[in-house]
N, C-alpha and C positions, 0 to 999 in steps of 0.2 A: 590547228591541232598538231599537224605534222611538225611545225616549227617548234612547238613546245616540247615534243618528244626529243627533237634534236638538241634543244637547249638542255634538257634533262640529262641526256647521255654525255654531253660536253661537260657538264658539272661533275658527273661521276668520274670522268677521265682526269679532271683537274684535282679531284679529291683523292684519287687512288694513291698517288705518292705519299700524301700525308697519312693516309690510313695504314699503308705498309710500314712507314717509318714509326708510327705510334705503336704498331704491333711489335716491331723489332725492339723498341725501348722497353717493352714489357715482358722480356724473356723470363725475368724473375723479379720478385719483390725487391724494393730498394733496400730492405733490411737483410736480404739474402745475397746481395751482390758485393763484389770486392773490386777495388780499383787496382789496375795493373799499369805501371808506368812503362815498363819495357816488355814488349811482346812482339813476336814474329809470326806472321801468317805463313803456314806451310803450304806445300803444293796441293794437299788434299783439302785445304780450306780451314784446317784446324789452327788454333792459336797456341804457340809454344811460349811459356813464360820463362823468366830468367832462372827460376828455381826448378825448371824441368817439368812443370805440370802442363799437360796437354788438354786444351778445351776444344771439343769437337764443334762443328758448325751447329748453331742454334743454342749454344751455351755462353756466347759472348757477343759483344757489339762494341763499337767505338764511337767516340764523340770528338769533335774538334773544338778547342778552346778559342778564345778571342785572339790568342797569340799564334794561332794556326798549329797548335800542338795536338797530337792525337792521344786521347785517353782511352784505354781499354777497360771495359767493364765485364767482369766474368761472373758466372753463377756456379760457385764451387759445389753447392749442394746438388746440382744437376749432374755432376761428374762422379761423385762418390759420397760416402758418409762424411758428414761435416760437423764441425762445432763452430760456435760463434764467439768472437772476442769482443767485449763491450767497447763502446766509444770512450775515448779519454775524456770527452766533455761530460759524459754521464758520471764518471768517477770524480771529476772536479766538482760537479753539482752536489754529489753525495759526500764530498769531503773525504774521499777514500784514496789513500796512496796506492796508485796502480803501478804494477811492474810488468815487464815483458812476460809473455806466455812461457811457462816452463818448457824445456826441451822434451821432457818425458812426463807422462801422466799415467796413473793406474787406470786400466780399462777392464771392465767386467764382462764376462760372457756366462750368464747364469751365476753360479757360485765360484767360478774360476776367475782369478785375478791375475793380470799380467801387466807389466810396465812396458809401454810402447813409446816410440818417438812420435810426437804430435804431428809434425809435418809429413812424416812418411805414412802414418796410419790414417790421419784425417785430412780433409780439405778444410782449411781455416778461412772463415769469413771475418775479415777485419772491420773495425769501426762499425759494429752492429749496434742496433738499438731496438726499441719496441715500437710497434705500430701505434698503440694507444698510450699506455703508461705501464710502469713496472714497479716492483718492490723487491727489496733485498731480503734474503734470509738473514737469520741472526748473525751479528758480527762474530768473527772468530770461527766461522764454519769451516771445518777441515774436510778433506776428501774422504775421511772415514765416515762422515755424516751423510754422504750421498755417493752414488756410484755412477760413473760415466760408462754407459753401455757401448758396445762395439759399433752400434749404428749411430752414435752421437747423442742419443737421448740420455737423460739422467734419471736415476731411480733413487727415491728417498724412502727407505724402509721405515724410518722413525718419524717422518713428517706426515701430517694430515692437513694439508693446506686447502682451504675452501676454494681457492682460485684454480687449482690444477690437480690433476690426478697424480698418482705415484710416479707414473712414467711421463716425463715431460720431453717433448720433441725439441730438436735443436732450434727450430724457428720460434719457440716460445720461451727461450732463455738465452742468456749469454754469460760468459765467464769473465771475471775480473780478478786477475791475479793480484795478491797482496804483495806489498813491497818486500816483505821478509821471505816470500816464495815458499812459505810453509803451508799455506792454505789458499783456497780460491773462494772469492765471493761469488755468489750466484744472483743474477738479476732475473727474476721471473716476470714475464710479460702478462699483463691482464688479457683475458681472452677477448677476442673480437665478438661483438654482439651478433647473434644470428638475426636474420631478417624477421623471424617471428617475434623476437624481443623488441625489435625496432618498431613494428607496426602495432604492438600492444597498446601503447599510449594513444595512438590515433584512434583505435577502435573504442578505447575507454571514453575519449572525448566525444566521439560521434554518438555513442550509446547514451552518454549523459545528456547531450542536447536533445535527443529524441525522447528520452524519458521525461525530461523537463517539459517538453511540449505536450506529452501525454497528460502529465499532471495538470498543466494549465488548461488544457482542453476540457478535462473533467471538472475543474474548479469553476470555470467561467461559462460553461455551456449547459451544466446540469443544475436544475433547481431542487430536485429531490434525489437523494442518494439511495440506491438499492444496495443490497448486500454485495452484489457483483461490482457495482461502481466503487464501493468502499474498498473492496479487495484489490481492484486494479490500482487505485490510488495508493494504497498501502504498499503493494508490490513495487510500483514505480518509484515511490519515494525511497524505499529501502535500497533498491538497486541504484538509484541516482546517487544517494549518499555513498554507497559502496564504491561506485565507479569514480566519483570525485576523490574519495580517499585513496584509491589505488593509483589514480592518475598523479596525484601529488606525491605519493610515495615513490612511484617509478621515476618521475621527472627529477625528484630530489636525490635520486641514486642511493636511497637508503637500503633498498633490497639488492643484495649481491647477486642473487639468482632469481630471475623472474620465473624460470621453469620450475623452481621449487614450489611455486605457488600452486602448482597442479595438485599438491598434496592437500589442498583445501584448508590451509591455515595450520597444518601440522608442523610446519617448519617455522623457526623463530624469525627467519628472514622475511616471511610473508606477514600479512596483516593478522595480528593476533585474534583469537576467537573472541576474547573479551571486547575488542574494538568492534568486531562484527555484531556482537550482541547489542552493544550500545547503539550502533547504527540502526539495527532493527527496531529497538525501543523508540528511538527518535522518529523513525519512519511511522511507527504505529501511533505515537502521540500526535505527530503532525496530521495524520489521517483523521484521528479523532477530533482534532481541532477544526479541520476543514469540514468534516461531516457534521459537526455540531453535536457529537455524542456526549 
């Protein structure tokens, strides 16, 4: 027993460096980090970049390449208000001509508008992308159609997009300057699914399995049906068909918002009431057939 304890602690000591290094590499999300080729570590441990930006300890790390070169990764959004510049690969896939980020952009604070220097006012995350997927606003979108806020978020007073609220944080979008430098394309990122949405299909499947077992148990173990037996079979059949339908709908990604289904079918993204009514009728007819009514 004592030997096993010693082996356990020895394994922890061996794993400690890897655990520490993995934590270091997760100072910020990969879509919120920026590569810095030239950086100098100061006496206080901070990193000074070539453009004069200072990254305190805990907002940067470094990696060594196969050629023994040091690459610094920084987290601009941890230092100050930031905006993200889209990857050029994303622009190439979308067949959009991408230009360098303008030196000055209009920034809004409430209803007050002012033109500021991008690099002096914001920390810029270069080569940004979306964690899942994204979509562009309409082509030809100008800065008059949305407002860049002082904290780096954008506000769209005339847009009512189902994927995002009016205020979109910097981590949920990136800017793609057009080659004529007169307007900016905006890539909006699809929201990351909450754990509740992820487990919904699992519960649907589990519920459907147990409902099916309930129906089979009543079909093959009862010779005479009482009103209670028929009610249980009807209820189980109806819920079974509903769960199967919801499972297919969720897995096929037809519903944009699973949380909207809490409105009990009042939202068009959820299962329509007509379909629920058909499921109930099918469940009742199936019960009548089983019960011999």
